[in-house]
MIFIDREN-399679 format. One record per residue (C-alpha): residue in one letter; y, x, z. Coordinates in Angstrom, 2 decimals. Layout:
N
type|v|u|w
A|Y|X|Z
...
This chain:
246
type|v|u|w
M|-25.31|-106.78|130.55
K|-25.87|-102.86|130.03
N|-24.54|-102.74|134.01
W|-27.04|-105.24|135.10
K|-30.49|-104.23|133.58
L|-29.23|-100.48|134.93
I|-28.28|-102.42|138.82
T|-32.09|-104.29|137.85
G|-33.61|-100.60|136.52
I|-32.67|-99.26|139.96
F|-33.86|-102.15|141.94
L|-36.83|-102.16|140.43
L|-37.27|-98.05|140.90
I|-36.50|-98.71|144.15
T|-39.13|-101.10|144.90
I|-41.24|-99.73|143.74
G|-40.60|-96.48|145.57
W|-40.14|-98.29|148.53
H|-44.49|-99.50|148.13
M|-45.15|-96.70|146.79
A|-43.63|-94.33|149.66
I|-44.98|-97.13|152.70
A|-48.81|-97.04|150.86
L|-48.95|-93.43|151.05
T|-47.11|-93.04|154.94
H|-49.91|-92.19|157.76
R|-50.17|-95.28|159.88
L|-48.52|-98.56|157.12
N|-50.38|-100.83|155.33
L|-48.40|-102.86|152.52
A|-48.51|-105.96|154.25
G|-46.87|-108.19|150.84
P|-43.26|-107.52|149.17
F|-41.20|-105.51|150.53
L|-43.54|-106.02|153.42
A|-45.65|-103.69|156.16
K|-47.62|-103.43|158.95
P|-49.09|-101.12|160.95
S|-52.93|-100.06|159.40
D|-54.95|-99.35|162.66
P|-56.03|-101.29|165.44
G|-54.55|-100.89|168.26
Y|-50.89|-99.94|166.63
V|-47.88|-101.68|167.75
W|-44.68|-101.48|167.07
T|-42.76|-99.26|169.06
D|-40.16|-101.85|169.26
A|-41.88|-104.76|170.08
D|-45.11|-105.74|171.69
N|-47.09|-106.73|168.65
S|-48.38|-105.65|165.12
E|-46.70|-108.33|163.26
S|-45.49|-107.68|159.40
R|-42.30|-106.84|158.82
F|-39.35|-106.50|156.16
F|-38.26|-102.48|155.31
W|-35.22|-101.98|156.38
Q|-36.66|-102.77|159.91
N|-38.22|-99.84|162.66
K|-41.45|-99.11|161.14
E|-42.31|-96.83|164.05
V|-45.94|-97.44|165.12
R|-46.71|-96.15|169.09
W|-50.81|-97.12|171.17
Q|-50.56|-99.24|172.75
A|-53.41|-99.51|175.52
G|-55.28|-103.34|176.22
M|-55.94|-104.24|172.22
T|-58.36|-106.26|171.17
H|-60.53|-104.99|168.34
P|-60.23|-107.99|165.37
E|-63.59|-107.38|164.24
F|-65.76|-106.20|167.33
S|-65.84|-106.73|170.88
V|-63.59|-103.69|172.21
E|-60.40|-103.03|173.39
T|-58.23|-99.89|173.40
A|-57.65|-97.49|176.31
E|-54.69|-95.62|177.80
N|-55.69|-92.67|175.75
E|-55.03|-92.95|172.13
G|-57.45|-93.33|169.51
I|-60.52|-94.55|172.05
W|-61.88|-98.18|172.44
N|-63.76|-98.87|175.35
P|-66.10|-102.65|174.97
L|-64.98|-106.00|176.00
P|-66.05|-106.61|179.94
G|-70.43|-107.87|179.09
Y|-70.18|-105.39|176.37
A|-71.81|-102.09|175.71
F|-71.86|-99.93|172.29
I|-75.51|-100.45|170.31
D|-74.39|-96.19|169.64
K|-70.94|-94.83|169.38
S|-71.25|-92.63|167.48
Q|-71.59|-94.82|164.75
G|-69.26|-96.64|165.62
L|-67.56|-99.78|167.38
A|-70.72|-102.56|167.49
T|-71.37|-103.68|170.77
S|-73.97|-105.95|172.28
W|-73.67|-108.52|175.23
Q|-75.84|-106.92|177.93
Q|-76.76|-109.79|180.56
G|-77.22|-109.24|184.40
T|-73.52|-106.90|183.69
K|-70.73|-107.29|186.17
H|-67.60|-107.81|185.78
P|-65.66|-105.33|186.51
D|-62.13|-107.52|187.37
Y|-63.56|-110.83|189.16
M|-67.44|-111.37|191.66
A|-69.04|-112.61|187.95
W|-72.60|-111.57|186.38
A|-72.53|-111.79|182.71
D|-74.71|-115.09|181.56
D|-77.84|-114.81|178.99
V|-75.50|-116.74|176.22
E|-73.09|-113.94|175.23
G|-69.88|-115.20|176.41
Q|-70.64|-117.16|179.68
W|-70.34|-115.47|183.25
I|-71.64|-116.90|186.81
P|-70.35|-116.29|189.93
V|-71.99|-113.22|192.88
T|-74.28|-115.31|194.72
G|-71.46|-116.36|197.36
Y|-69.26|-116.25|195.20
R|-67.46|-119.72|193.21
F|-65.24|-119.46|190.11
I|-61.23|-121.30|189.87
Y|-60.80|-121.78|186.75
Q|-58.51|-123.17|183.82
G|-59.33|-125.58|181.42
D|-62.61|-124.60|180.45
T|-61.99|-120.64|181.14
F|-62.40|-119.33|185.26
A|-59.58|-117.41|185.72
D|-60.23|-115.67|189.39
S|-63.82|-116.11|191.87
V|-63.35|-116.46|195.51
W|-65.79|-116.24|198.56
D|-67.54|-119.41|199.18
P|-69.16|-119.47|202.73
N|-71.84|-121.52|203.71
K|-73.56|-122.52|200.69
R|-77.29|-122.02|200.78
Y|-79.40|-120.53|197.61
N|-83.05|-122.05|197.50
D|-83.67|-120.02|195.05
L|-82.88|-116.20|196.67
K|-84.08|-118.09|200.70
V|-80.36|-117.26|201.90
M|-77.04|-118.67|202.90
S|-73.13|-117.09|203.08
M|-71.62|-116.56|206.24
T|-69.24|-117.13|206.96
E|-67.75|-113.60|207.01
K|-66.66|-112.65|202.87
D|-69.82|-109.96|202.25
S|-71.77|-111.74|204.38
Y|-75.81|-113.20|203.73
K|-78.46|-114.28|205.94
P|-81.73|-115.05|205.12
F|-82.84|-118.38|205.74
P|-85.63|-118.90|208.66
G|-88.82|-117.62|208.35
Y|-87.65|-114.39|205.95
S|-85.75|-110.84|205.94
F|-83.85|-109.15|204.17
V|-86.19|-106.21|202.36
E|-82.85|-103.51|202.26
P|-80.59|-105.12|204.87
G|-77.12|-104.85|203.05
Q|-78.57|-102.67|199.71
S|-79.88|-106.04|198.36
L|-80.33|-110.02|198.74
K|-84.34|-109.08|198.45
V|-86.32|-111.29|201.57
V|-89.45|-111.43|202.18
W|-91.19|-113.65|204.39
T|-92.42|-112.35|207.97
P|-94.84|-113.91|209.76
G|-94.13|-113.82|213.56
T|-90.17|-114.29|213.57
L|-88.95|-117.10|215.29
N|-87.08|-119.90|214.21
P|-83.52|-119.76|214.85
D|-83.39|-123.62|214.79
N|-86.28|-124.88|216.97
S|-87.21|-121.58|219.03
Q|-90.80|-123.96|219.69
L|-91.04|-121.85|216.44
V|-92.35|-119.05|214.35
A|-93.20|-118.51|210.80
G|-96.74|-119.17|210.35
T|-98.98|-116.56|208.10
K|-98.47|-118.89|204.74
E|-94.81|-118.57|203.70
G|-92.85|-121.68|204.75
T|-95.74|-123.00|207.44
W|-94.70|-122.77|210.90
N|-97.39|-122.74|214.24
V|-95.84|-123.68|217.38
N|-94.73|-120.61|219.83
S|-97.38|-120.42|222.26
D|-94.97|-117.61|224.65
R|-92.19|-120.36|224.63
T|-94.35|-123.46|225.58
Q|-96.20|-122.03|228.18
Y|-92.90|-121.00|229.57
V|-91.24|-124.53|229.79
T|-95.36|-125.57|231.45
R|-94.85|-124.01|233.31
R|-91.27|-125.49|234.00
R|-92.67|-128.53|233.93
R|-95.30|-127.53|237.24
G|-91.70|-126.20|239.26
I|-93.05|-122.52|239.16
T|-92.56|-119.51|236.87
G|-93.64|-116.46|235.94
R|-91.53|-114.86|238.67
E|-92.58|-116.91|240.95
V|-96.35|-117.08|240.02
G|-95.99|-113.31|240.79
A|-94.46|-112.98|244.00
F|-96.65|-115.74|244.92
A|-98.61|-112.76|244.08
I|-97.31|-111.21|245.78
G|-97.01|-113.20|249.04
V|-100.34|-113.71|249.76
G|-101.32|-110.20|248.91
T|-99.41|-109.01|252.15
G|-99.09|-111.54|254.03
V|-95.21|-112.92|253.14
V|-93.56|-116.21|252.31
L|-90.76|-115.86|249.93
D|-88.72|-118.72|250.04
R|-87.81|-120.81|246.11
A|-83.63|-120.58|246.43
L|-84.93|-116.30|246.81
L|-87.52|-116.40|244.03
R|-84.78|-118.27|241.76
R|-82.25|-115.43|242.35
W|-85.31|-111.79|242.13
């Protein structure tokens, strides 16, 4: 009986001592009877990539793990120990006061061609790209050629990251932004008989083109008219075949 009480007393003493030791140990917290876990977010066991509770006889060394998300804030661990970075789409409200963040609409994703949408946690593809989805979450962004963007008045081209403005428009800052402006007098690439009018969206007949076509239909070109005038002035008559090569 005495031996049993002695054994029980020793066991209780060890148990209490171990729990007190864990409570005082840096980077460890009690997680239950004979259980411990890393005390601070961002740390994992040195022999595993997790911070799950484990028994006291298992390895209790911890290390900083990059790329881990915080259980409370929208941040993740950086490479350097103790440093946290905002998750994509977020920014610190006041880093000097803590890890609180806010969603920043229009922020570009660091890994994909995507912009933060106005709804927190939602993303939209950069103009000219489309998402590849896995379930409800996009897993990648790829170039989407020959797509029209009516709100921007531009179209994606075959070559990646190349765009062209709609007929009648031109880029305000070529190569720097997709901002366009209506440009009167611009030739319509789909119909050379039309040029952009003064009012946005309107088209006028290309007078130069019309005059040229009219002269061709009459069987004489501008060059022929000029040559004929020269012939009259000099008394020299030029053959039409020569005029075509002139």
